[in-house]
Each structure stands twice: as structure tokens, then as C-alpha cells.
C-alpha positions as CSV (number, residue, x, y, z in Angstrom):
1,X,0.1,0.0,0.1
2,X,1.7,3.3,-1.2
3,X,1.1,6.3,0.9
4,X,0.6,9.5,-0.9
5,X,3.2,12.4,-0.6
6,X,0.3,14.6,1.1
7,X,-0.5,12.1,3.6
8,X,3.1,11.5,4.3
9,X,3.7,15.1,4.7
10,X,0.8,15.6,7.1
11,X,2.0,12.6,9.2
12,X,5.5,14.0,9.3
13,X,4.2,17.5,10.4
14,X,2.2,15.8,13.2
15,X,5.1,13.7,14.4
16,X,7.2,16.8,14.2
17,X,4.9,19.0,16.2
18,X,4.6,16.3,18.8
19,X,8.2,15.7,18.9
20,X,8.9,19.3,19.5
21,X,6.1,19.2,22.2
22,X,7.7,16.2,23.9
23,X,11.1,17.8,23.7
24,X,10.0,21.1,25.4
25,X,8.3,18.8,28.1
26,X,11.7,17.1,28.8
27,X,13.3,20.4,29.1
28,X,10.7,21.7,31.4
29,X,10.9,18.8,33.7
30,X,14.8,18.5,33.5
31,X,15.0,22.2,34.5
32,X,12.2,21.8,37.3
33,X,10.0,24.3,35.7
34,X,7.1,22.0,35.8
35,X,6.2,22.5,39.5
36,X,4.1,25.6,38.7
37,X,2.3,24.2,35.6
38,X,-1.1,22.6,35.7
39,X,-1.4,19.0,34.6
40,X,2.4,18.4,34.6
41,X,3.1,19.7,38.0
42,X,3.5,16.1,39.4
43,X,5.9,13.5,38.1
44,X,3.0,11.4,37.1
45,X,1.4,14.0,35.1
46,X,4.6,14.8,33.2
47,X,5.1,11.1,32.5
48,X,1.3,10.6,31.1
49,X,1.9,13.8,28.9
50,X,5.0,12.5,27.5
51,X,3.3,9.2,27.1
52,X,0.5,10.8,25.2
53,X,3.0,12.7,23.0
54,X,4.9,9.4,22.2
55,X,1.6,7.4,21.5
56,X,0.5,10.3,18.9
57,X,4.1,10.3,17.4
58,X,4.0,6.6,16.9
59,X,0.6,6.4,15.7
60,X,0.9,9.2,13.2
61,X,4.3,7.9,12.0
62,X,2.9,6.4,8.9
63,X,4.9,3.1,9.2
64,X,3.9,0.8,6.3
65,X,3.3,-2.9,8.0
66,X,1.1,-3.9,4.9
67,X,4.2,-5.1,3.1
68,X,5.3,-8.5,4.1
69,X,9.2,-7.6,3.8
70,X,8.9,-4.8,6.3
71,X,8.0,-7.2,9.2
72,X,11.6,-8.7,8.9
73,X,13.2,-5.1,8.7
74,X,15.5,-5.2,11.8
75,X,14.6,-1.5,12.3
76,X,11.0,-2.4,12.4
77,X,11.4,-5.1,14.8
78,X,13.5,-3.0,17.3
79,X,10.7,-0.3,16.9
80,X,8.2,-2.7,17.9
81,X,9.9,-4.1,20.8
82,X,10.9,-0.6,22.1
83,X,7.0,0.4,21.6
84,X,5.8,-2.7,23.5
85,X,8.5,-1.6,26.4
86,X,7.0,1.8,26.4
87,X,3.5,0.5,26.5
88,X,4.4,-1.8,29.4
89,X,5.8,0.9,31.2
90,X,2.7,3.3,30.9
91,X,0.5,0.4,31.9
92,X,2.7,-0.5,35.0
93,X,2.7,3.4,35.9
94,X,-1.2,3.5,35.5
95,X,-1.7,0.5,37.5
96,X,0.9,1.2,40.2
97,X,2.9,-1.7,39.7
98,X,6.6,-1.7,40.4
99,X,9.0,-2.8,37.8
100,X,12.8,-3.4,38.1
101,X,14.9,-0.3,37.8
102,X,11.8,2.0,37.9
103,X,11.1,3.3,41.5
104,X,8.7,6.0,40.7
105,X,7.0,8.2,38.3
106,X,10.1,10.3,37.6
107,X,12.2,7.2,36.7
108,X,9.4,6.1,34.5
109,X,9.6,9.6,32.8
110,X,13.2,9.4,32.2
111,X,12.8,5.6,30.9
112,X,10.1,6.8,28.6
113,X,12.0,9.8,27.2
114,X,15.0,7.4,26.6
115,X,12.9,5.1,24.7
116,X,11.3,7.7,22.7
117,X,14.7,9.1,21.6
118,X,16.0,5.7,20.6
119,X,12.7,5.2,18.5
120,X,13.2,8.5,16.8
121,X,16.6,7.7,15.8
122,X,15.7,4.2,14.6
123,X,12.9,5.8,12.4
124,X,15.5,8.4,11.2
125,X,17.9,5.6,10.1
126,X,15.3,3.5,8.7
127,X,14.0,6.2,6.5
128,X,17.4,7.4,5.3
129,X,19.1,3.9,4.8
130,X,16.4,1.4,3.9
131,X,14.0,3.4,2.1
132,X,14.4,5.5,-0.9
């Protein structure tokens, strides 16, 4: 299934806007400026805001899973595994489960931010190297 250039451009714009928003959110949290802002004034609120940005970025990425060869692309496989890890992180935070190496919502925020950076890098490399 071929994606039109207009649809591809729109999805890249959406991903870019949410990427900028996620980057600003990480900067605000790292600088400690989120304590006075509504919704993201807590670690959990900031984590959920970052997760929302990540889900929109991933869902709008326009990844083509209809081509059988794409399922064996190592970049897609790594992206899928990281996406599952991010989803499990969000579920564990929402459910209040303790998972190894993630003691609280702040740790979950940093772990999710790291996963998102790796996924963006994988997507960039995939589009530059594997696709024309």
C-alpha cells in the first residue's frame, strides 16, 4: 500500500509537532520548571503527558506494515519491541505496579524519554538507509 506524498507530509508534520512538544516537556521537567504548571506539576502528570505525545508520534508515523518484507526489517522489529516496552511502562505506571529499575514516576519519565529518543533515531535511520 503506497502512501500519498500529501498524507506522508501531514503525518510528518504531526510527528514533528508532537516531537517538539515532547522535547519541550523533557526540558521543562529536567529544569524543574514543571512544578508551577497545571497537569504536569507532578512527576506522574509529566509522565502521562510524555506518554500521550509518544503515542501520537508513533500512531502518526505512517509506518507501512502492509508490505510483508517490512515485518523482517530489523529497524521495524526493534521499533516494535521498544514500543511494547514503552506500552508496558505506561501500563505499569497507571496500574501502580513496581517494575525493576523504575522506582517512581520520575524514573518512568526518564525511561520513557530514553525509549522515545531511541525510537526517533531508529525511524530516522530507517527512512534514510532502508527507504529511498
